[in-house]
C-alpha positions as semicolon CSV with decimal commas, in nm:
position;residue;x (nm);y (nm);z (nm)
1;M;0,005;-0,007;-0,004
2;K;0,124;0,343;-0,065
3;R;0,167;0,591;0,191
4;Q;-0,019;0,879;0,232
5;I;0,090;1,187;0,380
6;S;-0,031;1,534;0,476
7;R;0,043;1,879;0,299
8;R;0,213;1,941;0,669
9;S;0,434;1,654;0,673
10;I;0,564;1,684;0,314
11;L;0,683;2,034;0,404
12;K;0,902;1,928;0,709
13;A;1,257;2,005;0,646
14;T;1,541;1,745;0,634
15;G;1,814;1,817;0,857
16;I;1,723;2,181;1,016
17;G;1,432;2,424;0,957
18;A;1,412;2,594;0,652
19;S;1,426;2,934;0,774
20;A;1,484;3,120;1,092
21;A;1,246;3,443;1,128
22;V;1,425;3,767;1,174
23;G;1,147;4,004;1,359
24;T;0,791;3,947;1,433
25;G;0,466;4,026;1,310
26;A;0,319;4,065;0,926
27;G;0,637;4,263;0,830
28;A;0,880;4,004;0,943
29;T;1,119;3,881;0,703
30;A;1,197;3,511;0,674
31;L;1,572;3,427;0,599
32;A;1,734;3,087;0,542
33;T;2,000;2,976;0,829
34;P;2,330;3,077;0,654
35;A;2,441;2,734;0,469
36;G;2,807;2,863;0,469
37;A;2,846;2,829;0,855
38;A;3,073;2,580;0,938
39;G;2,939;2,229;0,925
40;A;2,548;2,360;0,875
41;P;2,371;2,149;0,637
42;L;2,197;2,247;0,333
43;V;1,846;2,384;0,386
44;H;1,541;2,190;0,278
45;P;1,316;2,256;0,122
46;G;1,542;2,521;-0,031
47;L;1,592;2,598;-0,408
48;L;1,327;2,881;-0,533
49;H;1,107;2,797;-0,253
50;T;1,147;2,744;0,121
51;R;0,892;2,564;0,422
52;A;0,803;2,941;0,478
53;D;0,726;3,027;0,147
54;L;0,486;2,721;0,076
55;D;0,318;2,803;0,421
56;R;0,270;3,132;0,301
57;M;0,105;3,072;-0,018
58;A;-0,091;2,837;0,112
59;A;-0,233;3,042;0,416
60;K;-0,268;3,370;0,189
61;V;-0,524;3,164;-0,100
62;K;-0,688;3,028;0,175
63;A;-0,771;3,352;0,318
64;G;-0,848;3,454;-0,011
65;A;-0,560;3,730;0,009
66;R;-0,507;3,918;-0,325
67;P;-0,291;3,904;-0,527
68;Y;-0,202;3,534;-0,414
69;T;-0,565;3,408;-0,521
70;A;-0,523;3,557;-0,875
71;G;-0,147;3,393;-0,893
72;F;-0,345;3,062;-0,799
73;A;-0,601;3,124;-1,037
74;E;-0,325;3,126;-1,341
75;L;-0,194;2,801;-1,190
76;T;-0,530;2,603;-1,184
77;A;-0,592;2,733;-1,515
78;N;-0,253;2,615;-1,692
79;R;-0,319;2,236;-1,848
80;H;0,004;2,098;-1,696
81;A;-0,115;2,151;-1,327
82;Q;-0,381;1,905;-1,371
83;S;-0,359;1,593;-1,214
84;G;-0,353;1,245;-1,392
85;W;-0,062;1,347;-1,661
86;R;0,101;1,048;-1,748
87;A;0,464;1,074;-1,795
88;N;0,661;0,990;-2,129
89;P;1,032;0,958;-2,051
90;Q;1,296;0,906;-2,265
91;A;1,614;0,696;-2,238
92;V;1,796;0,969;-2,486
93;V;1,692;1,385;-2,505
94;Y;1,799;1,554;-2,827
95;R;1,783;1,920;-2,871
96;G;1,980;2,090;-3,159
97;S;1,964;2,077;-3,527
98;G;2,063;1,735;-3,694
99;T;1,893;1,519;-3,411
100;P;1,608;1,383;-3,353
101;Q;1,462;1,671;-3,144
102;N;1,258;1,519;-2,861
103;Y;1,343;1,789;-2,574
104;G;0,981;1,911;-2,567
105;I;0,882;1,607;-2,410
106;L;1,108;1,654;-2,085
107;Y;1,042;2,045;-2,036
108;N;0,634;1,969;-2,081
109;D;0,673;1,657;-1,827
110;I;0,902;1,856;-1,608
111;H;0,697;2,172;-1,591
112;V;0,378;1,931;-1,526
113;A;0,545;1,772;-1,218
114;Y;0,620;2,123;-1,084
115;Q;0,313;2,307;-1,146
116;N;0,138;1,979;-0,981
117;A;0,362;1,986;-0,671
118;L;0,314;2,382;-0,616
119;R;-0,045;2,304;-0,629
120;F;-0,043;2,060;-0,410
121;H;0,157;2,264;-0,150
122;V;-0,115;2,536;-0,191
123;S;-0,429;2,297;-0,191
124;G;-0,318;1,998;0,007
125;E;-0,471;1,771;-0,214
126;E;-0,273;1,453;-0,266
127;A;-0,359;1,387;-0,639
128;Y;-0,151;1,654;-0,746
129;A;0,149;1,527;-0,534
130;G;0,071;1,177;-0,672
131;T;0,112;1,329;-1,031
132;A;0,449;1,497;-0,966
133;V;0,618;1,218;-0,807
134;A;0,538;0,957;-1,064
135;I;0,667;1,213;-1,374
136;L;0,976;1,259;-1,184
137;N;1,020;0,894;-1,101
138;A;0,968;0,796;-1,444
139;W;1,235;1,020;-1,573
140;S;1,490;0,913;-1,294
141;G;1,435;0,561;-1,384
142;K;1,482;0,579;-1,776
143;L;1,682;0,944;-1,882
144;T;2,076;0,850;-1,941
145;R;2,187;1,108;-2,198
146;L;2,126;1,465;-2,335
147;E;2,280;1,479;-2,663
148;G;2,253;1,725;-2,980
149;S;2,420;2,004;-3,113
150;A;2,580;2,283;-2,852
151;D;2,221;2,359;-2,727
152;R;2,232;2,008;-2,538
153;F;2,406;2,258;-2,310
154;L;2,108;2,455;-2,281
155;A;1,884;2,133;-2,227
156;A;2,122;2,048;-1,899
157;G;2,098;2,370;-1,773
158;L;1,739;2,502;-1,818
159;Y;1,594;2,147;-1,781
160;G;1,828;2,067;-1,495
161;Y;1,719;2,329;-1,255
162;Q;1,396;2,291;-1,328
163;F;1,390;1,943;-1,232
164;A;1,558;1,957;-0,915
165;N;1,304;2,240;-0,815
166;A;1,016;2,018;-0,880
167;A;1,214;1,717;-0,748
168;E;1,256;1,929;-0,378
169;L;0,893;2,011;-0,392
170;V;0,804;1,639;-0,319
171;R;1,153;1,514;-0,149
172;D;1,004;1,424;0,134
173;H;0,691;1,212;-0,023
174;G;0,710;0,850;0,076
175;D;0,655;0,742;-0,290
176;F;0,929;0,964;-0,411
177;D;1,262;0,792;-0,538
178;L;1,504;1,052;-0,400
179;G;1,845;0,851;-0,462
180;R;1,770;0,814;-0,800
181;A;1,631;1,158;-0,865
182;R;1,960;1,266;-0,729
183;R;2,158;1,048;-0,953
184;L;1,994;1,175;-1,246
185;M;2,136;1,518;-1,156
186;L;2,461;1,445;-1,064
187;D;2,516;1,193;-1,377
188;V;2,321;1,319;-1,645
189;F;2,212;1,693;-1,582
190;H;2,515;1,819;-1,346
191;P;2,824;1,715;-1,567
192;L;2,712;1,907;-1,891
193;S;2,649;2,222;-1,689
194;D;3,004;2,191;-1,545
195;D;3,156;2,110;-1,861
196;F;3,032;2,402;-2,038
197;L;3,140;2,647;-1,736
198;S;3,500;2,477;-1,760
199;R;3,562;2,453;-2,125
200;H;3,263;2,652;-2,311
201;N;3,229;2,370;-2,571
202;N;3,549;2,440;-2,677
203;A;3,515;2,762;-2,796
204;V;3,652;3,120;-2,699
205;L;3,502;3,240;-2,366
206;T;3,305;3,537;-2,525
207;N;3,162;3,306;-2,793
208;Y;2,873;3,207;-2,616
209;W;2,633;3,511;-2,463
210;P;2,525;3,521;-2,087
211;N;2,245;3,327;-2,099
212;W;2,461;2,982;-2,185
213;D;2,635;3,035;-1,882
214;L;2,356;3,140;-1,645
215;T;2,177;2,828;-1,768
216;A;2,491;2,638;-1,661
217;I;2,490;2,792;-1,329
218;A;2,174;2,786;-1,216
219;C;2,203;2,381;-1,299
220;V;2,499;2,346;-1,109
221;L;2,388;2,582;-0,796
222;A;2,039;2,341;-0,828
223;T;2,242;2,015;-0,816
224;G;2,438;2,141;-0,522
225;I;2,156;2,205;-0,305
226;F;1,919;1,920;-0,390
227;C;2,201;1,682;-0,348
228;D;2,340;1,785;-0,038
229;E;2,717;1,866;-0,242
230;R;2,843;2,167;-0,071
231;A;3,102;2,199;-0,309
232;V;2,905;2,211;-0,611
233;V;2,701;2,504;-0,429
234;E;3,037;2,675;-0,355
235;R;3,121;2,597;-0,750
236;A;2,795;2,782;-0,873
237;V;2,855;3,042;-0,638
238;E;3,240;3,133;-0,726
239;Y;3,149;3,132;-1,065
240;F;2,865;3,374;-1,029
241;K;3,087;3,623;-0,868
242;H;3,434;3,592;-1,059
243;G;3,378;3,347;-1,346
244;D;3,565;3,391;-1,654
245;G;3,259;3,369;-1,906
246;M;3,010;3,622;-1,973
247;G;2,752;3,481;-1,743
248;S;2,936;3,590;-1,438
249;V;2,770;3,899;-1,303
250;R;3,048;4,158;-1,395
251;H;3,046;4,017;-1,766
252;A;2,697;4,000;-1,789
253;I;2,641;4,377;-1,645
254;P;3,039;4,544;-1,744
255;V;2,896;4,873;-1,687
256;V;2,701;5,078;-1,415
257;H;2,606;5,449;-1,536
258;A;2,590;5,769;-1,333
259;D;2,209;5,741;-1,310
260;G;2,245;5,401;-1,106
261;L;2,141;5,140;-1,416
262;G;2,388;4,845;-1,530
263;E;2,425;4,773;-1,873
264;W;2,282;4,429;-1,948
265;V;2,487;4,340;-2,262
266;E;2,266;4,113;-2,386
267;A;2,032;4,415;-2,463
268;G;2,263;4,443;-2,763
269;R;2,131;4,122;-2,884
270;D;1,775;4,121;-2,856
271;Q;1,460;4,160;-2,588
272;G;1,408;3,796;-2,585
273;H;1,764;3,680;-2,471
274;A;1,794;3,977;-2,214
275;L;1,498;3,890;-2,047
276;L;1,601;3,501;-2,027
277;G;1,927;3,617;-1,883
278;V;1,751;3,831;-1,598
279;G;1,531;3,584;-1,538
280;L;1,840;3,331;-1,499
281;M;2,049;3,537;-1,288
282;G;1,757;3,595;-1,052
283;T;1,665;3,242;-1,046
284;V;2,062;3,184;-0,918
285;C;2,022;3,472;-0,660
286;E;1,698;3,363;-0,501
287;M;1,809;2,965;-0,503
288;A;2,145;3,101;-0,364
289;W;1,956;3,326;-0,081
290;N;1,760;3,056;0,043
291;Q;2,058;2,867;0,127
292;G;2,190;3,194;0,319
293;V;2,422;3,354;0,020
294;D;2,322;3,695;-0,068
295;L;2,426;3,724;-0,427
296;Y;2,133;3,957;-0,486
297;G;2,326;4,197;-0,270
298;Y;2,692;4,098;-0,433
299;D;2,909;4,372;-0,549
300;D;2,652;4,686;-0,438
301;S;2,339;4,488;-0,562
302;R;2,476;4,498;-0,932
303;F;2,202;4,262;-1,034
304;L;1,956;4,499;-0,893
305;K;2,093;4,769;-1,120
306;G;2,104;4,536;-1,444
307;A;1,757;4,397;-1,391
308;Q;1,648;4,830;-1,331
309;Y;1,822;4,856;-1,701
310;V;1,647;4,573;-1,873
311;A;1,331;4,664;-1,701
312;K;1,295;5,028;-1,815
313;W;1,406;4,930;-2,149
314;S;1,162;4,661;-2,203
315;L;0,905;4,895;-2,049
316;G;0,991;5,117;-2,385
317;G;1,229;5,362;-2,210
318;D;1,571;5,478;-2,340
319;V;1,863;5,354;-2,212
320;P;2,230;5,392;-2,277
321;Y;2,448;5,131;-2,443
322;T;2,812;5,101;-2,475
323;A;2,974;4,906;-2,779
324;N;3,037;4,586;-2,733
325;T;3,282;4,382;-2,946
326;R;3,322;3,992;-2,851
327;R;3,560;3,724;-3,038
328;K;3,371;3,437;-3,126
329;G;3,486;3,106;-3,256
330;A;3,633;2,767;-3,139
331;I;3,964;2,734;-3,022
332;G;4,235;2,609;-3,259
333;G;3,971;2,677;-3,540
334;W;3,752;2,943;-3,692
335;S;3,727;3,279;-3,561
336;G;3,564;3,601;-3,576
337;V;3,458;3,925;-3,429
338;E;3,106;4,052;-3,347
339;T;2,985;4,406;-3,246
340;A;2,662;4,497;-3,078
341;A;2,677;4,879;-3,158
342;G;2,386;4,993;-2,976
343;V;2,064;4,854;-2,779
344;A;1,793;4,632;-2,976
345;G;1,432;4,707;-3,031
346;V;1,200;4,608;-2,799
347;D;0,856;4,521;-2,813
348;P;0,669;4,659;-2,497
349;G;0,427;4,370;-2,496
350;M;0,700;4,109;-2,477
351;T;0,738;3,969;-2,105
352;R;0,812;3,669;-1,910
353;P;0,739;3,543;-1,577
354;I;1,050;3,661;-1,424
355;W;0,979;4,001;-1,227
356;A;0,772;3,918;-0,926
357;M;1,063;3,760;-0,795
358;I;1,270;4,014;-0,830
359;A;1,068;4,304;-0,701
360;N;0,965;4,120;-0,398
361;H;1,309;4,042;-0,290
362;Y;1,483;4,418;-0,337
363;T;1,133;4,616;-0,240
364;R;0,986;4,374;0,033
365;R;1,239;4,177;0,157
366;R;1,489;4,456;0,140
367;G;1,311;4,773;0,138
368;L;1,492;4,917;-0,187
369;P;1,342;5,098;-0,441
370;A;1,346;4,904;-0,778
371;S;1,033;5,105;-0,927
372;Y;1,131;5,017;-1,318
373;V;1,120;4,622;-1,166
374;T;0,828;4,723;-0,977
375;R;0,649;4,821;-1,292
376;A;0,726;4,567;-1,503
377;A;0,633;4,327;-1,242
378;A;0,279;4,484;-1,228
379;K;0,276;4,462;-1,562
380;A;0,300;4,117;-1,601
381;A;0,127;4,028;-1,301
382;P;-0,046;3,767;-1,264
383;E;0,250;3,581;-1,363
384;G;0,167;3,257;-1,517
385;G;0,409;2,961;-1,597
386;G;0,479;2,712;-1,861
387;G;0,240;2,659;-2,127
388;D;0,126;3,038;-2,061
389;Y;0,386;3,202;-2,296
390;G;0,360;3,032;-2,608
391;P;0,439;2,638;-2,678
392;D;0,791;2,670;-2,817
393;S;1,060;2,621;-2,548
394;G;1,113;2,995;-2,459
395;G;0,805;2,952;-2,304
396;F;0,931;2,738;-2,065
397;D;1,262;2,871;-1,958
398;Q;1,084;2,974;-1,664
399;L;0,902;2,783;-1,435
400;G;0,697;3,129;-1,321
401;F;0,384;3,173;-1,120
402;G;0,577;3,445;-0,936
403;T;0,271;3,649;-0,804
404;L;0,160;3,323;-0,635
405;A;0,516;3,213;-0,526
406;F;0,702;3,547;-0,444
407;T;0,481;3,774;-0,313
408;R;0,541;3,898;0,048
409;D;0,437;4,140;0,282
410;R;0,684;4,483;0,322
411;V;0,950;4,405;0,576
412;E;0,977;4,661;0,855
413;V;1,283;4,850;0,778
414;A;1,532;4,950;1,104
415;D;1,643;5,314;1,111
416;G;1,574;5,407;0,719
417;G;1,832;5,090;0,655
418;P;1,760;4,789;0,412
419;S;1,669;4,445;0,593
420;P;1,990;4,224;0,690
421;S;2,083;3,967;0,438
422;P;2,086;3,638;0,513
423;G;2,477;3,552;0,558
424;R;2,811;3,704;0,556
425;S;2,924;3,623;0,211
426;S;2,719;3,875;0,026
427;G;3,033;4,111;-0,061
428;G;2,813;4,378;0,009
429;S;2,426;4,464;-0,024
430;R;2,388;4,854;0,009
431;G;2,131;4,892;-0,300
432;A;2,133;5,028;-0,643
433;G;2,378;5,308;-0,606
434;G;2,343;5,400;-0,230
435;V;1,981;5,506;-0,341
436;R;1,744;5,577;-0,016
437;P;1,493;5,361;0,149
438;A;1,169;5,292;-0,040
439;S;0,965;5,480;0,208
440;A;1,115;5,810;0,105
441;S;0,914;6,053;-0,089
442;P;1,016;6,259;-0,371
443;A;1,134;6,603;-0,388
444;A;0,907;6,790;-0,611
445;G;0,979;6,759;-0,982
446;E;1,195;6,425;-0,914
447;D;1,150;6,143;-1,144
448;L;0,948;5,883;-0,943
449;A;1,150;5,607;-1,135
450;A;1,485;5,721;-1,038
451;T;1,376;5,768;-0,667
452;G;1,191;5,448;-0,642
453;S;0,897;5,594;-0,478
454;G;0,654;5,457;-0,750
455;D;0,682;5,140;-0,606
456;A;0,391;5,179;-0,380
457;A;0,180;5,268;-0,710
458;G;0,298;4,980;-0,861
459;W;0,239;4,716;-0,613
460;A;-0,133;4,850;-0,543
461;A;-0,215;4,784;-0,904
462;A;-0,065;4,463;-0,902
463;A;-0,252;4,408;-0,574
464;G;-0,592;4,462;-0,744
465;I;-0,570;4,210;-1,014
466;G;-0,723;3,963;-0,798
467;A;-1,076;4,127;-0,820
468;V;-1,075;4,066;-1,182
469;A;-0,847;3,776;-1,232
470;G;-1,118;3,552;-1,364
471;G;-1,242;3,769;-1,616
472;L;-0,876;3,866;-1,738
473;L;-0,740;3,483;-1,749
474;L;-0,910;3,459;-2,126
475;L;-0,775;3,748;-2,262
476;R;-0,410;3,672;-2,114
477;R;-0,387;3,346;-2,303
478;R;-0,532;3,474;-2,621
479;D;-0,197;3,719;-2,569
480;R;0,069;3,528;-2,440
481;G;0,079;3,310;-2,776
482;R;0,215;3,585;-2,924
483;R;0,494;3,684;-2,629
484;E;0,743;3,372;-2,670
485;S;1,090;3,391;-2,752
486;A;1,333;3,104;-2,774
487;E;1,691;3,098;-2,630
């Protein structure tokens, strides 16, 4: 007989508690126990969602709180979030030209597993947990290799971090084969991602734009956390900070302008890839944060500056761009150069479900202004997930549902400063350009976007969505089919 367990029992952390409360009351922020402390075990659940996060979602939806109810409506309306989906595992997954591509089977199944697992944690209904477990067990029992062109590295990175996140949500389920899932991460997904960070497919370091590195960093970090391999976690963190490739933070955001915006190098390529990169870097920062490592605040919150830049640009604003010439080619083979002379054009209607996570961290956890990011989050809310942004792979690059998963109450900020970071490994977390606290009011004539004081209006707009969520769902579904972009 299969063992049935309650939602509360599946949320029980392995080793130590998922989070330690800092402060009390509705304004308190939950910070993960610093994983970097000597001898401290890694936190579970502790990838994109902690136990406190899952409890918050369930409690808010049960109470009918907005915008959580709108976010949950997005989840339950998605065809991937329905129980009873049957997995179609493959022994070999191919991605890239010249191969019998079948990677769509993998990413669809992973998103079904993730969405069902998330739905279980919110609703407590066992059928959704069972569906997630069955899918993940089926793949861990059959998948042996990822093959194809260079795109196999994208498959390893994207679907590796996503598989780990889905599996993390059911790791304590009595029917889930945790050992086999760990082996799949360590033997199939992680080796390709780690190799890419080391050798870049035998190409010169600048041949691949930042999102290639970032998929690999996300997979390596997720593998380390899920498999309790501290050295693997440290490898990902070190690469984020100091890696030679274009995905490390100072290469992805090479210039910080006088206005505090950090130039996202891939904005010279196209909008879709820039959004993908911001979403991936945010994913890395969130997973690290939940293990007590503050990459969000690293290098004077450099990621915030880059996210603000991409948000302003994607909303149709003017941003500067420094001409970037990069070498391309294979080591010992062909070579060439490519110059991005200016920022690419944008479609203000294009979106990815990336902004709620970033905006909530900086404005709610940290009490910092981030009004371009906040505006982008409000415009995109309620965020959906895989299957809501088109049928092709670009619509499945993020797990999504940030309105449900990452909305949080504003932290109480002591003495006008930001809330504490989760650990001592941040390398600095003073905010973007030393800006004042989000509660400050602008002087007459000041640009609201520059001061960040427009955050309240943006979040008020997002919070009001719940009242009309049902009527908007159909319109949003029709819209999203036109908003995808591939890697």
